[in-house]
N, CA and C atoms of all chains as a GROMACS GRO file, in nm:
protein
  576
    1MET      N    1   0.082  -0.120   0.000
    1MET     CA    2   0.000   0.000   0.000
    1MET      C    3   0.086   0.127   0.000
    2SER      N    4   0.194   0.124   0.081
    2SER     CA    5   0.274   0.246   0.091
    2SER      C    6   0.365   0.263  -0.031
    3LEU      N    7   0.365   0.160  -0.122
    3LEU     CA    8   0.442   0.176  -0.245
    3LEU      C    9   0.394   0.298  -0.323
    4TRP      N   10   0.260   0.316  -0.329
    4TRP     CA   11   0.205   0.431  -0.402
    4TRP      C   12   0.253   0.561  -0.341
    5LEU      N   13   0.254   0.565  -0.209
    5LEU     CA   14   0.300   0.686  -0.141
    5LEU      C   15   0.446   0.713  -0.174
    6ASP      N   16   0.527   0.605  -0.179
    6ASP     CA   17   0.669   0.623  -0.211
    6ASP      C   18   0.687   0.681  -0.351
    7VAL      N   19   0.610   0.627  -0.447
    7VAL     CA   20   0.620   0.678  -0.584
    7VAL      C   21   0.579   0.826  -0.587
    8ALA      N   22   0.474   0.860  -0.514
    8ALA     CA   23   0.428   0.999  -0.511
    8ALA      C   24   0.535   1.089  -0.450
    9ARG      N   25   0.601   1.041  -0.345
    9ARG     CA   26   0.709   1.120  -0.282
    9ARG      C   27   0.823   1.143  -0.380
   10VAL      N   28   0.865   1.034  -0.448
   10VAL     CA   29   0.977   1.047  -0.542
   10VAL      C   30   0.940   1.143  -0.656
   11ALA      N   31   0.817   1.128  -0.709
   11ALA     CA   32   0.776   1.212  -0.822
   11ALA      C   33   0.773   1.359  -0.781
   12THR      N   34   0.716   1.389  -0.666
   12THR     CA   35   0.710   1.530  -0.625
   12THR      C   36   0.849   1.583  -0.591
   13ALA      N   37   0.935   1.497  -0.532
   13ALA     CA   38   1.071   1.541  -0.502
   13ALA      C   39   1.147   1.572  -0.631
   14LEU      N   40   1.128   1.487  -0.734
   14LEU     CA   41   1.194   1.513  -0.863
   14LEU      C   42   1.140   1.641  -0.927
   15ASN      N   43   1.009   1.664  -0.912
   15ASN     CA   44   0.951   1.788  -0.965
   15ASN      C   45   1.012   1.910  -0.897
   16VAL      N   46   1.034   1.899  -0.767
   16VAL     CA   47   1.098   2.009  -0.693
   16VAL      C   48   1.236   2.037  -0.752
   17LEU      N   49   1.314   1.931  -0.778
   17LEU     CA   50   1.448   1.949  -0.834
   17LEU      C   51   1.443   2.013  -0.973
   18LEU      N   52   1.353   1.964  -1.058
   18LEU     CA   53   1.341   2.020  -1.194
   18LEU      C   54   1.304   2.167  -1.187
   19LEU      N   55   1.213   2.201  -1.095
   19LEU     CA   56   1.168   2.340  -1.085
   19LEU      C   57   1.277   2.429  -1.026
   20LEU      N   58   1.364   2.373  -0.941
   20LEU     CA   59   1.477   2.452  -0.893
   20LEU      C   60   1.569   2.486  -1.011
   21GLY      N   61   1.588   2.389  -1.102
   21GLY     CA   62   1.669   2.414  -1.221
   21GLY      C   63   1.607   2.521  -1.310
   22LEU      N   64   1.478   2.507  -1.338
   22LEU     CA   65   1.409   2.605  -1.422
   22LEU      C   66   1.408   2.743  -1.354
   23GLY      N   67   1.378   2.742  -1.225
   23GLY     CA   68   1.373   2.869  -1.152
   23GLY      C   69   1.509   2.937  -1.150
   24TYR      N   70   1.616   2.858  -1.140
   24TYR     CA   71   1.751   2.914  -1.142
   24TYR      C   72   1.778   2.988  -1.273
   25VAL      N   73   1.747   2.922  -1.385
   25VAL     CA   74   1.771   2.984  -1.515
   25VAL      C   75   1.683   3.109  -1.533
   26TRP      N   76   1.555   3.094  -1.502
   26TRP     CA   77   1.462   3.205  -1.530
   26TRP      C   78   1.480   3.324  -1.436
   27LEU      N   79   1.506   3.297  -1.307
   27LEU     CA   80   1.527   3.409  -1.214
   27LEU      C   81   1.657   3.483  -1.248
   28ARG      N   82   1.761   3.406  -1.283
   28ARG     CA   83   1.887   3.471  -1.320
   28ARG      C   84   1.866   3.558  -1.444
   29ASN      N   85   1.790   3.505  -1.541
   29ASN     CA   86   1.761   3.585  -1.660
   29ASN      C   87   1.674   3.705  -1.626
   30TYR      N   88   1.582   3.689  -1.532
   30TYR     CA   89   1.498   3.803  -1.495
   30TYR      C   90   1.583   3.914  -1.434
   31MET      N   91   1.681   3.876  -1.351
   31MET     CA   92   1.770   3.977  -1.292
   31MET      C   93   1.840   4.056  -1.403
   32GLN      N   94   1.870   3.987  -1.513
   32GLN     CA   95   1.944   4.050  -1.621
   32GLN      C   96   1.853   4.126  -1.718
   33PHE      N   97   1.739   4.066  -1.754
   33PHE     CA   98   1.656   4.125  -1.859
   33PHE      C   99   1.540   4.208  -1.806
   34ARG      N  100   1.490   4.176  -1.687
   34ARG     CA  101   1.380   4.254  -1.627
   34ARG      C  102   1.259   4.266  -1.718
   35SER      N  103   1.234   4.165  -1.799
   35SER     CA  104   1.122   4.176  -1.892
   35SER      C  105   0.999   4.104  -1.835
   36LYS      N  106   0.883   4.141  -1.891
   36LYS     CA  107   0.759   4.077  -1.850
   36LYS      C  108   0.766   3.926  -1.875
   37HIS      N  109   0.828   3.890  -1.988
   37HIS     CA  110   0.840   3.750  -2.026
   37HIS      C  111   0.918   3.669  -1.921
   38THR      N  112   1.033   3.721  -1.880
   38THR     CA  113   1.114   3.648  -1.782
   38THR      C  114   1.048   3.649  -1.645
   39LEU      N  115   0.975   3.758  -1.613
   39LEU     CA  116   0.902   3.763  -1.486
   39LEU      C  117   0.795   3.655  -1.485
   40GLY      N  118   0.723   3.642  -1.596
   40GLY     CA  119   0.618   3.541  -1.606
   40GLY      C  120   0.672   3.400  -1.585
   41LEU      N  121   0.785   3.370  -1.651
   41LEU     CA  122   0.846   3.237  -1.636
   41LEU      C  123   0.892   3.213  -1.493
   42SER      N  124   0.949   3.317  -1.431
   42SER     CA  125   0.999   3.303  -1.294
   42SER      C  126   0.885   3.279  -1.195
   43VAL      N  127   0.777   3.356  -1.209
   43VAL     CA  128   0.664   3.339  -1.118
   43VAL      C  129   0.601   3.201  -1.138
   44PHE      N  130   0.590   3.159  -1.264
   44PHE     CA  131   0.538   3.026  -1.294
   44PHE      C  132   0.620   2.919  -1.222
   45ALA      N  133   0.752   2.927  -1.232
   45ALA     CA  134   0.839   2.828  -1.170
   45ALA      C  135   0.825   2.830  -1.018
   46LEU      N  136   0.817   2.951  -0.960
   46LEU     CA  137   0.808   2.960  -0.814
   46LEU      C  138   0.677   2.903  -0.762
   47LEU      N  139   0.566   2.934  -0.831
   47LEU     CA  140   0.437   2.885  -0.783
   47LEU      C  141   0.427   2.733  -0.797
   48LEU      N  142   0.478   2.680  -0.909
   48LEU     CA  143   0.473   2.535  -0.927
   48LEU      C  144   0.569   2.466  -0.829
   49LEU      N  145   0.678   2.534  -0.797
   49LEU     CA  146   0.770   2.483  -0.694
   49LEU      C  147   0.697   2.476  -0.561
   50GLY      N  148   0.621   2.581  -0.530
   50GLY     CA  149   0.542   2.582  -0.407
   50GLY      C  150   0.444   2.466  -0.404
   51GLU      N  151   0.377   2.442  -0.515
   51GLU     CA  152   0.279   2.334  -0.522
   51GLU      C  153   0.344   2.200  -0.489
   52ASN      N  154   0.459   2.174  -0.550
   52ASN     CA  155   0.524   2.045  -0.528
   52ASN      C  156   0.587   2.034  -0.390
   53ALA      N  157   0.636   2.147  -0.337
   53ALA     CA  158   0.692   2.145  -0.202
   53ALA      C  159   0.581   2.113  -0.101
   54VAL      N  160   0.463   2.172  -0.120
   54VAL     CA  161   0.349   2.144  -0.031
   54VAL      C  162   0.310   1.996  -0.040
   55ALA      N  163   0.304   1.944  -0.163
   55ALA     CA  164   0.268   1.803  -0.181
   55ALA      C  165   0.369   1.711  -0.111
   56LEU      N  166   0.498   1.742  -0.130
   56LEU     CA  167   0.602   1.660  -0.068
   56LEU      C  168   0.591   1.666   0.084
   57TYR      N  169   0.563   1.786   0.136
   57TYR     CA  170   0.547   1.802   0.281
   57TYR      C  171   0.428   1.720   0.331
   58VAL      N  172   0.317   1.729   0.260
   58VAL     CA  173   0.196   1.658   0.302
   58VAL      C  174   0.218   1.506   0.300
   59TYR      N  175   0.289   1.456   0.197
   59TYR     CA  176   0.312   1.312   0.186
   59TYR      C  177   0.415   1.263   0.287
   60SER      N  178   0.508   1.349   0.326
   60SER     CA  179   0.623   1.300   0.402
   60SER      C  180   0.626   1.341   0.548
   61TRP      N  181   0.585   1.464   0.579
   61TRP     CA  182   0.612   1.514   0.714
   61TRP      C  183   0.490   1.561   0.792
   62ASP      N  184   0.382   1.597   0.725
   62ASP     CA  185   0.265   1.646   0.798
   62ASP      C  186   0.212   1.534   0.888
   63GLU      N  187   0.199   1.563   1.017
   63GLU     CA  188   0.171   1.456   1.114
   63GLU      C  189   0.038   1.386   1.091
   64VAL      N  190  -0.061   1.461   1.050
   64VAL     CA  191  -0.193   1.401   1.028
   64VAL      C  192  -0.204   1.346   0.886
   65LEU      N  193  -0.174   1.431   0.790
   65LEU     CA  194  -0.198   1.393   0.650
   65LEU      C  195  -0.105   1.283   0.599
   66SER      N  196   0.022   1.282   0.642
   66SER     CA  197   0.113   1.180   0.590
   66SER      C  198   0.066   1.041   0.634
   67VAL      N  199   0.015   1.030   0.757
   67VAL     CA  200  -0.037   0.902   0.804
   67VAL      C  201  -0.163   0.865   0.727
   68TRP      N  202  -0.246   0.964   0.705
   68TRP     CA  203  -0.370   0.941   0.632
   68TRP      C  204  -0.342   0.893   0.490
   69PHE      N  205  -0.251   0.960   0.421
   69PHE     CA  206  -0.218   0.919   0.285
   69PHE      C  207  -0.154   0.780   0.284
   70ALA      N  208  -0.080   0.744   0.390
   70ALA     CA  209  -0.010   0.615   0.394
   70ALA      C  210  -0.105   0.499   0.424
   71THR      N  211  -0.215   0.527   0.492
   71THR     CA  212  -0.299   0.415   0.538
   71THR      C  213  -0.442   0.416   0.486
   72ALA      N  214  -0.499   0.533   0.466
   72ALA     CA  215  -0.642   0.538   0.441
   72ALA      C  216  -0.682   0.568   0.296
   73VAL      N  217  -0.582   0.601   0.212
   73VAL     CA  218  -0.617   0.636   0.073
   73VAL      C  219  -0.611   0.510  -0.013
   74PRO      N  220  -0.720   0.472  -0.080
   74PRO     CA  221  -0.723   0.350  -0.160
   74PRO      C  222  -0.641   0.362  -0.288
   75PRO      N  223  -0.592   0.249  -0.342
   75PRO     CA  224  -0.507   0.250  -0.461
   75PRO      C  225  -0.569   0.325  -0.579
   76GLU      N  226  -0.702   0.310  -0.598
   76GLU     CA  227  -0.766   0.378  -0.711
   76GLU      C  228  -0.742   0.529  -0.705
   77ALA      N  229  -0.750   0.583  -0.585
   77ALA     CA  230  -0.726   0.727  -0.570
   77ALA      C  231  -0.579   0.761  -0.596
   78TRP      N  232  -0.490   0.671  -0.552
   78TRP     CA  233  -0.346   0.692  -0.577
   78TRP      C  234  -0.314   0.692  -0.725
   79HIS      N  235  -0.379   0.602  -0.800
   79HIS     CA  236  -0.353   0.598  -0.945
   79HIS      C  237  -0.379   0.733  -1.008
   80ALA      N  238  -0.490   0.794  -0.968
   80ALA     CA  239  -0.524   0.925  -1.025
   80ALA      C  240  -0.423   1.030  -0.981
   81MET      N  241  -0.388   1.030  -0.852
   81MET     CA  242  -0.292   1.128  -0.802
   81MET      C  243  -0.157   1.112  -0.872
   82LEU      N  244  -0.115   0.986  -0.887
   82LEU     CA  245   0.016   0.961  -0.948
   82LEU      C  246   0.018   1.003  -1.094
   83ALA      N  247  -0.095   0.983  -1.162
   83ALA     CA  248  -0.101   1.026  -1.303
   83ALA      C  249  -0.069   1.176  -1.310
   84LEU      N  250  -0.123   1.254  -1.219
   84LEU     CA  251  -0.098   1.398  -1.219
   84LEU      C  252   0.050   1.428  -1.193
   85HIS      N  253   0.105   1.364  -1.090
   85HIS     CA  254   0.245   1.392  -1.054
   85HIS      C  255   0.340   1.349  -1.164
   86VAL      N  256   0.316   1.230  -1.220
   86VAL     CA  257   0.409   1.177  -1.320
   86VAL      C  258   0.399   1.256  -1.451
   87LEU      N  259   0.276   1.293  -1.490
   87LEU     CA  260   0.261   1.378  -1.610
   87LEU      C  261   0.334   1.510  -1.592
   88GLU      N  262   0.322   1.566  -1.472
   88GLU     CA  263   0.391   1.692  -1.445
   88GLU      C  264   0.542   1.673  -1.454
   89PHE      N  265   0.588   1.557  -1.405
   89PHE     CA  266   0.733   1.529  -1.413
   89PHE      C  267   0.781   1.529  -1.558
   90PHE      N  268   0.706   1.463  -1.647
   90PHE     CA  269   0.748   1.460  -1.787
   90PHE      C  270   0.738   1.598  -1.852
   91ALA      N  271   0.632   1.672  -1.816
   91ALA     CA  272   0.617   1.808  -1.871
   91ALA      C  273   0.736   1.895  -1.831
   92LEU      N  274   0.774   1.888  -1.704
   92LEU     CA  275   0.885   1.971  -1.656
   92LEU      C  276   1.018   1.924  -1.712
   93SER      N  277   1.033   1.792  -1.730
   93SER     CA  278   1.157   1.741  -1.787
   93SER      C  279   1.180   1.798  -1.927
   94PHE      N  280   1.076   1.796  -2.008
   94PHE     CA  281   1.091   1.849  -2.144
   94PHE      C  282   1.119   1.998  -2.142
   95LEU      N  283   1.053   2.069  -2.052
   95LEU     CA  284   1.074   2.214  -2.043
   95LEU      C  285   1.217   2.244  -2.001
   96LEU      N  286   1.269   2.167  -1.906
   96LEU     CA  287   1.406   2.190  -1.861
   96LEU      C  288   1.504   2.156  -1.973
   97TRP      N  289   1.476   2.046  -2.045
   97TRP     CA  290   1.562   2.006  -2.157
   97TRP      C  291   1.572   2.120  -2.260
   98ALA      N  292   1.459   2.186  -2.288
   98ALA     CA  293   1.458   2.294  -2.386
   98ALA      C  294   1.520   2.422  -2.330
   99THR      N  295   1.507   2.440  -2.200
   99THR     CA  296   1.551   2.565  -2.137
   99THR      C  297   1.700   2.565  -2.107
  100TRP      N  298   1.756   2.445  -2.083
  100TRP     CA  299   1.897   2.435  -2.042
  100TRP      C  300   1.991   2.462  -2.158
  101ASP      N  301   1.941   2.497  -2.273
  101ASP     CA  302   2.018   2.515  -2.395
  101ASP      C  303   2.122   2.626  -2.383
  102MET      N  304   0.733   3.489  -3.446
  102MET     CA  305   0.876   3.522  -3.437
  102MET      C  306   0.908   3.597  -3.308
  103GLU      N  307   0.816   3.686  -3.268
  103GLU     CA  308   0.840   3.761  -3.144
  103GLU      C  309   0.853   3.670  -3.023
  104GLY      N  310   0.759   3.574  -3.014
  104GLY     CA  311   0.762   3.479  -2.903
  104GLY      C  312   0.890   3.397  -2.904
  105VAL      N  313   0.931   3.356  -3.023
  105VAL     CA  314   1.055   3.278  -3.037
  105VAL      C  315   1.174   3.359  -2.988
  106LEU      N  316   1.180   3.487  -3.028
  106LEU     CA  317   1.290   3.573  -2.986
  106LEU      C  318   1.295   3.587  -2.834
  107TRP      N  319   1.179   3.614  -2.775
  107TRP     CA  320   1.176   3.629  -2.628
  107TRP      C  321   1.222   3.501  -2.561
  108TYR      N  322   1.172   3.386  -2.609
  108TYR     CA  323   1.207   3.262  -2.540
  108TYR      C  324   1.353   3.224  -2.562
  109VAL      N  325   1.398   3.229  -2.686
  109VAL     CA  326   1.535   3.186  -2.715
  109VAL      C  327   1.638   3.278  -2.650
  110LEU      N  328   1.605   3.407  -2.644
  110LEU     CA  329   1.705   3.502  -2.593
  110LEU      C  330   1.693   3.532  -2.444
  111THR      N  331   1.573   3.519  -2.388
  111THR     CA  332   1.561   3.553  -2.245
  111THR      C  333   1.509   3.438  -2.160
  112GLY      N  334   1.461   3.330  -2.221
  112GLY     CA  335   1.401   3.222  -2.143
  112GLY      C  336   1.492   3.103  -2.122
  113THR      N  337   1.610   3.104  -2.185
  113THR     CA  338   1.696   2.987  -2.179
  113THR      C  339   1.831   3.020  -2.114
  114ARG      N  340   1.903   2.916  -2.078
  114ARG     CA  341   2.028   2.933  -2.003
  114ARG      C  342   2.130   3.016  -2.081
  115GLY      N  343   2.142   2.989  -2.213
  115GLY     CA  344   2.245   3.057  -2.291
  115GLY      C  345   2.198   3.187  -2.356
  116GLY      N  346   2.080   3.234  -2.316
  116GLY     CA  347   2.019   3.350  -2.382
  116GLY      C  348   2.108   3.473  -2.386
  117ALA      N  349   2.170   3.506  -2.275
  117ALA     CA  350   2.250   3.629  -2.269
  117ALA      C  351   2.364   3.626  -2.369
  118ASN      N  352   2.430   3.510  -2.382
  118ASN     CA  353   2.539   3.500  -2.480
  118ASN      C  354   2.488   3.506  -2.623
  119ARG      N  355   2.367   3.454  -2.645
  119ARG     CA  356   2.312   3.460  -2.781
  119ARG      C  357   2.278   3.604  -2.818
  120VAL      N  358   2.236   3.683  -2.719
  120VAL     CA  359   2.213   3.825  -2.745
  120VAL      C  360   2.343   3.893  -2.788
  121ARG      N  361   2.452   3.857  -2.722
  121ARG     CA  362   2.582   3.916  -2.759
  121ARG      C  363   2.622   3.875  -2.900
  122LEU      N  364   2.594   3.749  -2.938
  122LEU     CA  365   2.626   3.704  -3.074
  122LEU      C  366   2.547   3.783  -3.178
  123ILE      N  367   2.418   3.803  -3.149
  123ILE     CA  368   2.334   3.876  -3.244
  123ILE      C  369   2.383   4.020  -3.259
  124ARG      N  370   2.421   4.079  -3.147
  124ARG     CA  371   2.471   4.216  -3.150
  124ARG      C  372   2.597   4.224  -3.238
  125ALA      N  373   2.685   4.125  -3.223
  125ALA     CA  374   2.808   4.124  -3.302
  125ALA      C  375   2.778   4.104  -3.450
  126LEU      N  376   2.680   4.017  -3.479
  126LEU     CA  377   2.646   3.991  -3.620
  126LEU      C  378   2.572   4.109  -3.682
  127ASP      N  379   2.507   4.189  -3.599
  127ASP     CA  380   2.440   4.308  -3.650
  127ASP      C  381   2.545   4.412  -3.693
  128GLU      N  382   2.655   4.417  -3.619
  128GLU     CA  383   2.764   4.508  -3.656
  128GLU      C  384   2.818   4.469  -3.793
  129ARG      N  385   2.852   4.340  -3.807
  129ARG     CA  386   2.895   4.288  -3.939
  129ARG      C  387   2.894   4.136  -3.934
  130PRO      N  388   2.863   4.074  -4.048
  130PRO     CA  389   2.863   3.927  -4.054
  130PRO      C  390   3.004   3.875  -4.024
  131ARG      N  391   3.011   3.762  -3.952
  131ARG     CA  392   3.142   3.703  -3.920
  131ARG      C  393   3.130   3.551  -3.916
  132ASN      N  394   3.244   3.485  -3.912
  132ASN     CA  395   3.241   3.339  -3.895
  132ASN      C  396   3.258   3.303  -3.748
  133ALA      N  397   3.244   3.175  -3.718
  133ALA     CA  398   3.242   3.129  -3.579
  133ALA      C  399   3.370   3.164  -3.505
  134ASN      N  400   3.482   3.153  -3.574
  134ASN     CA  401   3.610   3.184  -3.511
  134ASN      C  402   3.621   3.330  -3.470
  135GLN      N  403   3.581   3.417  -3.562
  135GLN     CA  404   3.586   3.560  -3.534
  135GLN      C  405   3.493   3.596  -3.418
  136LEU      N  406   3.377   3.530  -3.414
  136LEU     CA  407   3.281   3.556  -3.305
  136LEU      C  408   3.339   3.512  -3.171
  137ALA      N  409   3.401   3.393  -3.169
  137ALA     CA  410   3.458   3.342  -3.045
  137ALA      C  411   3.565   3.438  -2.993
  138GLU      N  412   3.644   3.490  -3.084
  138GLU     CA  413   3.750   3.581  -3.044
  138GLU      C  414   3.694   3.715  -2.996
  139ALA      N  415   3.600   3.768  -3.072
  139ALA     CA  416   3.544   3.900  -3.039
  139ALA      C  417   3.471   3.898  -2.904
  140LEU      N  418   3.405   3.786  -2.874
  140LEU     CA  419   3.323   3.782  -2.752
  140LEU      C  420   3.391   3.707  -2.638
  141ASP      N  421   3.515   3.661  -2.664
  141ASP     CA  422   3.590   3.587  -2.563
  141ASP      C  423   3.511   3.465  -2.514
  142LEU      N  424   3.458   3.391  -2.611
  142LEU     CA  425   3.383   3.270  -2.578
  142LEU      C  426   3.455   3.149  -2.638
  143ASP      N  427   3.428   3.032  -2.580
  143ASP     CA  428   3.481   2.907  -2.632
  143ASP      C  429   3.424   2.882  -2.772
  144TYR      N  430   3.509   2.832  -2.864
  144TYR     CA  431   3.463   2.808  -3.001
  144TYR      C  432   3.343   2.714  -3.006
  145LYS      N  433   3.347   2.609  -2.924
  145LYS     CA  434   3.238   2.511  -2.922
  145LYS      C  435   3.108   2.575  -2.871
  146THR      N  436   3.121   2.661  -2.772
  146THR     CA  437   3.004   2.732  -2.720
  146THR      C  438   2.941   2.817  -2.830
  147VAL      N  439   3.026   2.888  -2.902
  147VAL     CA  440   2.978   2.972  -3.012
  147VAL      C  441   2.905   2.886  -3.116
  148ARG      N  442   2.968   2.774  -3.153
  148ARG     CA  443   2.906   2.684  -3.251
  148ARG      C  444   2.766   2.641  -3.205
  149HIS      N  445   2.756   2.603  -3.077
  149HIS     CA  446   2.627   2.558  -3.022
  149HIS      C  447   2.523   2.670  -3.032
  150HIS      N  448   2.561   2.789  -2.989
  150HIS     CA  449   2.465   2.900  -2.993
  150HIS      C  450   2.425   2.936  -3.136
  151LEU      N  451   2.521   2.928  -3.228
  151LEU     CA  452   2.490   2.957  -3.368
  151LEU      C  453   2.389   2.855  -3.422
  152ASP      N  454   2.406   2.728  -3.383
  152ASP     CA  455   2.311   2.626  -3.428
  152ASP      C  456   2.170   2.655  -3.374
  153VAL      N  457   2.162   2.693  -3.246
  153VAL     CA  458   2.032   2.725  -3.188
  153VAL      C  459   1.969   2.843  -3.262
  154LEU      N  460   2.048   2.946  -3.288
  154LEU     CA  461   1.995   3.065  -3.356
  154LEU      C  462   1.952   3.032  -3.499
  155MET      N  463   2.026   2.942  -3.566
  155MET     CA  464   1.988   2.901  -3.702
  155MET      C  465   1.860   2.817  -3.699
  156ASP      N  466   1.853   2.726  -3.601
  156ASP     CA  467   1.733   2.643  -3.583
  156ASP      C  468   1.608   2.728  -3.573
  157ASN      N  469   1.622   2.845  -3.512
  157ASN     CA  470   1.508   2.933  -3.488
  157ASN      C  471   1.496   3.045  -3.591
  158SER      N  472   1.570   3.030  -3.702
  158SER     CA  473   1.562   3.126  -3.814
  158SER      C  474   1.595   3.269  -3.773
  159ILE      N  475   1.683   3.286  -3.675
  159ILE     CA  476   1.723   3.421  -3.635
  159ILE      C  477   1.847   3.463  -3.714
  160ILE      N  478   1.934   3.366  -3.742
  160ILE     CA  479   2.049   3.392  -3.828
  160ILE      C  480   2.055   3.286  -3.937
  161GLU      N  481   2.135   3.316  -4.042
  161GLU     CA  482   2.157   3.215  -4.145
  161GLU      C  483   2.305   3.213  -4.181
  162SER      N  484   2.345   3.103  -4.243
  162SER     CA  485   2.486   3.089  -4.278
  162SER      C  486   2.503   3.114  -4.428
  163SER      N  487   2.617   3.172  -4.464
  163SER     CA  488   2.642   3.205  -4.604
  163SER      C  489   2.682   3.082  -4.684
  164GLY      N  490   2.714   2.974  -4.616
  164GLY     CA  491   2.755   2.852  -4.686
  164GLY      C  492   2.778   2.741  -4.586
  165ASP      N  493   2.814   2.624  -4.635
  165ASP     CA  494   2.831   2.511  -4.545
  165ASP      C  495   2.977   2.488  -4.507
  166ASP      N  496   3.066   2.560  -4.571
  166ASP     CA  497   3.208   2.530  -4.549
  166ASP      C  498   3.257   2.579  -4.414
  167TYR      N  499   3.377   2.540  -4.381
  167TYR     CA  500   3.436   2.560  -4.249
  167TYR      C  501   3.431   2.706  -4.202
  168GLY      N  502   3.466   2.796  -4.292
  168GLY     CA  503   3.474   2.936  -4.250
  168GLY      C  504   3.347   3.015  -4.275
  169ALA      N  505   3.233   2.945  -4.289
  169ALA     CA  506   3.107   3.010  -4.325
  169ALA      C  507   3.077   3.132  -4.238
  170VAL      N  508   3.030   3.236  -4.304
  170VAL     CA  509   2.998   3.360  -4.235
  170VAL      C  510   2.850   3.362  -4.199
  171TYR      N  511   2.817   3.412  -4.080
  171TYR     CA  512   2.678   3.414  -4.035
  171TYR      C  513   2.623   3.555  -4.041
  172LEU      N  514   2.494   3.565  -4.075
  172LEU     CA  515   2.429   3.696  -4.079
  172LEU      C  516   2.284   3.684  -4.033
  173LEU      N  517   2.226   3.797  -3.999
  173LEU     CA  518   2.089   3.796  -3.951
  173LEU      C  519   1.993   3.767  -4.064
  174THR      N  520   1.882   3.699  -4.035
  174THR     CA  521   1.784   3.669  -4.138
  174THR      C  522   1.691   3.789  -4.158
  175GLU      N  523   1.622   3.786  -4.271
  175GLU     CA  524   1.523   3.890  -4.300
  175GLU      C  525   1.417   3.895  -4.190
  176GLN      N  526   1.379   3.775  -4.141
  176GLN     CA  527   1.278   3.766  -4.034
  176GLN      C  528   1.323   3.838  -3.908
  177ALA      N  529   1.449   3.818  -3.872
  177ALA     CA  530   1.502   3.883  -3.752
  177ALA      C  531   1.504   4.034  -3.772
  178ARG      N  532   1.537   4.077  -3.893
  178ARG     CA  533   1.539   4.221  -3.925
  178ARG      C  534   1.399   4.282  -3.911
  179GLN      N  535   1.299   4.202  -3.955
  179GLN     CA  536   1.162   4.253  -3.948
  179GLN      C  537   1.116   4.273  -3.805
  180HIS      N  538   1.173   4.196  -3.714
  180HIS     CA  539   1.134   4.209  -3.572
  180HIS      C  540   1.246   4.272  -3.491
  181TRP      N  541   1.318   4.361  -3.555
  181TRP     CA  542   1.436   4.417  -3.491
  181TRP      C  543   1.402   4.499  -3.366
  182ASP      N  544   1.282   4.559  -3.362
  182ASP     CA  545   1.244   4.636  -3.243
  182ASP      C  546   1.237   4.546  -3.119
  183THR      N  547   1.189   4.422  -3.139
  183THR     CA  548   1.188   4.326  -3.027
  183THR      C  549   1.330   4.294  -2.983
  184VAL      N  550   1.417   4.269  -3.082
  184VAL     CA  551   1.557   4.236  -3.050
  184VAL      C  552   1.621   4.353  -2.974
  185GLU      N  553   1.593   4.474  -3.020
  185GLU     CA  554   1.652   4.592  -2.952
  185GLU      C  555   1.604   4.604  -2.808
  186LYS      N  556   1.473   4.576  -2.791
  186LYS     CA  557   1.417   4.585  -2.656
  186LYS      C  558   1.489   4.486  -2.564
  187ILE      N  559   1.517   4.367  -2.616
  187ILE     CA  560   1.587   4.264  -2.537
  187ILE      C  561   1.732   4.305  -2.512
  188MET      N  562   1.796   4.358  -2.618
  188MET     CA  563   1.939   4.392  -2.610
  188MET      C  564   1.967   4.504  -2.512
  189GLU      N  565   1.870   4.595  -2.498
  189GLU     CA  566   1.888   4.709  -2.407
  189GLU      C  567   1.934   4.666  -2.269
  190GLN      N  568   1.887   4.548  -2.226
  190GLN     CA  569   1.913   4.506  -2.088
  190GLN      C  570   2.046   4.437  -2.069
  191VAL      N  571   2.111   4.399  -2.180
  191VAL     CA  572   2.236   4.324  -2.166
  191VAL      C  573   2.355   4.416  -2.188
  192GLU      N  574   2.431   4.435  -2.085
  192GLU     CA  575   2.551   4.520  -2.088
  192GLU      C  576   2.521   4.660  -2.134
   0.00000   0.00000   0.00000
């Protein structure tokens, strides 16, 4: 049962790493270019970083919710949650691949 | 083209150096070696950035041979106000 939770933790942790990479490039460029475009990319990266950090916290450290997710959430619900996390991982991977140029 | 310029020049890791390349090519067309020397960049780095700029139709090459000279495309010229707006912020 906790296998699903582990996959969710790994996926959100990887998303955090990818977003740190994207945020690094975009924030550095924003410091240099100060354009609306770079601001938009930077804010996007920061907010999505927040989303994944919250998810990782909820799955791993929140005293009430981490136990709840580990024991009371049925596999069917995990499948749906994981689809979201894993799709986001692939989306961010491609974006980082294009951005790291 | 405008969106491409913003993303390629300000949304990616090597954007700032590509802006410098475009600025140099606007002054006069040059080959990869001359660009590397003028901008104090590694030759391989210059080659990579030139390929990205060509991929996005911002610059074109005068030929396929080793010393090929690069110049701005008509498309880039048409959107030069966008390029200028971006360049203002670099150095």
